[in-house]
N, C-alpha and C positions, 0 to 999 in steps of 0.2 A: 870776754874779759872776766877775770876772777875778782870777786868782791873782797873787801877786807874780812868778811866772815868766812872765807875759804870756799866759796861756791861760785860757779859761773852761772850765766843767765839761763842756760838749759837746765841745770840742776835745780835752780830755784823754780822754774816753770813746772817741771815734773813734780816737785814737792807740792806746789799749789794744787795741781791736778789731783794728786793723791788725797789731799785733805777732803775734797768733794767726793772722791770715789769711795773713801772709807767711812762715809757718813752714816751708813747703816750698821756698822760693826757693834755699836754699843746701845742700839735702840732697845733690845730686849733687856739688857742689863739695867738700863736706866728705868725701865717700866716694871721690873719684877714685883715690887710691892703692890702696885696698882693691878697688875695682871693677876696676881695671887688672889686679891680681894674681888676683882670683877669677874674673873673666870673660874674662881674656886679651885685654884691649883695648889698642890703641895709644893714644898721647896724642891723636891726631886723633880717634879713635873716641870716647874719653871726652869730649873737647871738643864732639863733635857732639851729645851728649845735651843738654848745656847750650845749644848752638845751637838745637836743636829747641824747647826751652822758650822761648828768647828770641825766635825768629822768630814763634812762636805768640803770644807776649806782645805783640810789636810790632803784629801784626795785631789783636789784642784791644784794645789801647790805641786804635788807630785807629778800630775799629768802635764801641766804647763811647763815645768822645769825640764822634764824628760823630753818633751817635744821640742823645746827651744834648742837643744843640741842639734836637732835635725832640720828644723825649718828656720832657725834664727830667732834670737831673743826679741828683736823688734816686732816681728810678725806675731809672736806669741802674746806680747804685751797688747797689741792692737786688738786681737781677737777677744782677749779677756775683758778689756775695757768696754767693748760693745756689748758683750754678753752681761757684764755687770750692770750696765745702764738699764737693760731690759728686765733682768731678774729683779733688780731693786724696785723698779716701778711696779711690777706685778705684786711684790710683797707689800708695797705701800698701799695699794688700792684693794687688795683682796684678802689679806690676812686679818681675820676678824674673830677667830676662836683658836683653841689650843691646837687642833689638828691642822687647820690651814696655816697657822703660824709655824708649826713644826715643819711642814713640807716646804713652804715658800721661803722661810728663813734658811733652810738647808739649800734651796736652789740658789739663793744669793751667795752662799759660801762656795758653791760649786763653780760659780762664774769668776770669783775674785782672785784666784791663785796667780794668774798671769800678770797681775800688776804688783807683784812682790818678787818672787824668785827670778823671773827673766830680767827684771829691772836690776837686780843685784848683778847679773851678768853684764848688762849694759853699763852700769856704773863702773865695774871692774875694767871693762874695755876702755872706757873714756878717761880713767884716772890712774896716774902712776902710783906705785907703792907708797911713796912719801906723802901723798895727798888722799890716799884711798880711804883711810879711817874718817877723815873729815867729810868726804862725799857720802859714805855710808851713814854717817851721822845725820846728814840732811835727809836721806831716804827714810831712816827709822823715825827721825823727828817728825816728818810729815805724817807718819802713821799715827803718832801720839796726838798731833794737832787734829787729825781727822777724827780720832776717838773723842777728843774734847768737843769738836763741832757736833758730833753725833749726840753727845750727852746734852749739849746746850739746845740743839734743835728738838731733841726728845722732851726735855724739860719744858720748853716753850709750848710744844705741841700738847703735852699733857695738860698744861695750865689753860690753854686756849680752847682746845676741842677734844681733850681726852685721848684715848688710845688711837682712834683713826687719824686724828691730826698729826700725832707724833709719827705714826708709821708713814703717812704720805710725805711729810716734810723731809724725813730722812731718806725716803725711797726715791725721791726725785733728784736729790743732790748729785748722785753719781753720774747722771746725764750730763751735768755741767762739767764734771771732772773728765769725762770721756772726750768731750769736744776739745778741752784744753790739752789733754795728753796727746790726742791724735795730731793736733797742730804742732806739738813739740817734737813728735817723731818724724815729721817731714824733713827729709834731707839726711836722716840718720841712717848709716849703713846697716843693712841686715847681714850680719856676719855669721857664717857657719865654719867652725874650726875643724880642720882635717884631723882624723884619728889614725892616719896611716903610720905604721911602725911604732905606735905608742902602746904601752901596757893597757890592758882593758880595765873595765870598771871593777872587776873582782880584785885585781891587783891594787887599784886605787883605794879600795875599802879594806882589804885584808892586810896589806903590807904597810900602809900609811897610818902609823899609830896616832900621830897628831890629828889627822882627819877623823879617825874613830873617836878620839877623846873630845874633839870639838863637837861632833854630832851628838854624843852622849851628854855633854854639857848643855848643848842647845836644847835637847829633849827635856832635861830636868828644868832648865830655865823656863821653857815654854809651859810646862806643867805648872810651875809656880806662878808665872806671869798671867796666864789666861784665867786661872782660878781666881787670882786677886782682882783682875779687871772685871770678871763677871759678877763677883759678889761684893766688891768694895762699896758700890752705891747702896746696896741693901744693908751692909754693915753700918755705914754712916747714917742711913735712915733709922736703923734701930737705935743708934746712939741719940739722934735727935728726938726720937720718940721717948726715950728714957728721960729726956729733959722736958717732956710735956707737950711736944708738937703732935698734931694729928697726922694720920697716915698721908694725906695728900701734901701737906706742908712739909712733912719730913722727907717725902720722896723728892719733891722739887728742890729742897735745900741740898739734899745729898747729891742730886744730879749736878747742881752748880759746883759744889766742892769737888766732886769727882772729875768734872771737866777741868777745873783748875789744876787738879793733880796730874791730869794728862799733859797740860802745858808744862808743868814741872818736869814730867817725863820727857817731853820734847827737848827741853834744855839739857836733860841728862844724856840723851842720845847724841845730840850735837856736841856737847862738851866732852863726853867720854870718847867719842869717835876721834876728836882732835887730840885728846890727851894720849890716846894710844899711838898716834903718829909721833908723839914726842917721848913718852915714857916707855913705850913698848906694849904690845898686845897683852902678854901674859900678866904683867904687873897689874894692869887695869882690870882684867877679868877677875883675878883672885880677890882684889879689894872690894869690888862692887858686888860680886856674888856672895861674899861672906857677909857683908852688911845687909843684903837683902834676906839671907837665911835667918840672921838674928832677928830681924824685924817680923818675918813671917811667924817665927816661933813664939813671939811675944805680944804682938799687937792685939789679937783677939781677946786676951785676958784683960786688956786695958779699956774695954768698952765703957766702963763706968766712970772713966776720967771725964773732966769737963770737955764738952764737945770741941771747943776751939783748940785745946791741947791735943786731943785725938786727931783733929784735922791736921795740925802741924806735924805730928808724927807720921800721918798718912802721906804728907808731901815728901817727907824723907824716904818713906817706903816706896812711893811711886818713882822717885828718882833712882833709887838703888835697884829696883826690880827691872827697869827697862835699860839701865845704863850699860849693861854688857851686851845688849842686842847688836848694835853696830859693829862692836869689836869681834863678836863671834862670827859674824858674816864676813868681815874684812879678813880675819885670820884664815877662814876656810878658802877664800879666793886665792890666798897666797900659798896654801898648802896643797892645792889640787891642780892638776893639769887643766888648762882652759878647755881642752877638747871634751873633757868629762865633767866639767863644773856643773852643767845642767843636771846630769844624771845623779851626781853626788848631792846637789841641792834637793833633787827630787826625793832621794832616800831620806835625807835629813828632815825635809818638810813632812813626809809621811809619818815617820816615827815621832818627830817633835810635836806636830799638831795633833797626831793621834793621842799622845799623852795629854796635850792641852784640851782636847775634846773631853777626855774622861774627868779632868780636874773639876770643872763646875759641878758635874754630877756627883763626884765624890764629896765635895764640899757640902752640897745640899743634902746628901745622905747623912753625913755626920751631924749636920744641924737637926735633921729629923730625929735621928737616933738619940742625940743628947737631949733634945726637947722632950721626946716621949719619956725619957728616963727621969724627967723632972729637974735636970740641971739648970742652974741659974744662967743669966745672960753671959757672964764672964767665962764660965766653964764651957758653955755651949759654943760660943764664938771662938774661944781660945782653942778648943779641940779642933774645930774646922780649919783654922789657920795653921795649926801645927801640921795638919795633913799636907798643906802647901809647903811648909818649911823643909820637908823631906827633900823636895826638889832643889831648894836653895843649897842644902848641904851637899848633894850630889854634884851640882854645878860647880861649887867651890872646889871640891876634890878633883874633878876633871881638869879644871883650869890649872890647879897647882901641879898636875902631873904632865903638863905639856913640855916637850923636850926641844923641838925644833923651832918653836914660835917664840921670838924674843919679846 
């Protein structure tokens, strides 16, 4: 039965499972200020831990999506969930310095890909075009809520027991999500679409202009989004510090506000997914991507504003930055033959999250360079966020150039 919110019980159960499964995604981002102080890391080194995760996640998304075309999306999801539970637990109990965190956080990323792209395939199979945007909204919204839960758990762990407690708390949560997800998958058909007589992957990529533009738009969107997610907690912590809070209090406060921003992002994913069912995919994509680009290009220069004002702007930023995610995925499922959807999603994930992996490192490098040059906080953070804004501009242009997507 479908609820008034546009989702059936299965969709809601999968969304709940993903909240737990994604609990490790923001652990390092939430702890960056403390890690830099405790482990003596530069901004680039701290960003490289996030980059390790994101590169591995990009490869994982590619691999699981590609394999899902051949073994079925359901089977790929189940394998990934079990691997995620194990890898996250290892990270929680064993990551205690820069190198162990770099390796183990990368291992977590390598396990996680199957609880995203193959689930897009399952959601496309289970929902008609008229309802697909709403369903994808739930899928992406659960990701944002999972990130918020990660920030909350990390903040509590840092407050109660420091870095080890934060890592253990977030590292064990995916085991709960795995149990819920495996229960939801019981009775779901493991479907493998026939490719007989259909144009191959090269034709899907070369001759399908809308698919190419959606992939480029997703790549630019992911570059902007993952950079923002990785560094927004540290940005807010810097703002709190300018207001006189110490490092620990500033870090905890920024984690809470960043978690709230992800809840706002969840509402954006849900509402923009539904809006695209009513208003059309292209119209929503252009509007949301343009707003996100404007905020990326400006928010860093506003660090000296009163913290509550900055947090309010950050909420709008978080809404805009994630709002096009479900629409990009929904539009791609409608532009590509189902028999090759996994392969196309694989390519999209590799280039998209490859760009997203570079983003936190670029952001951190700009911070280091601007700081070494003696730039003030506004110019330093402004320049770093401008580097993200380039992605928002490209995403807007790609959305505006769509031809066959209404």
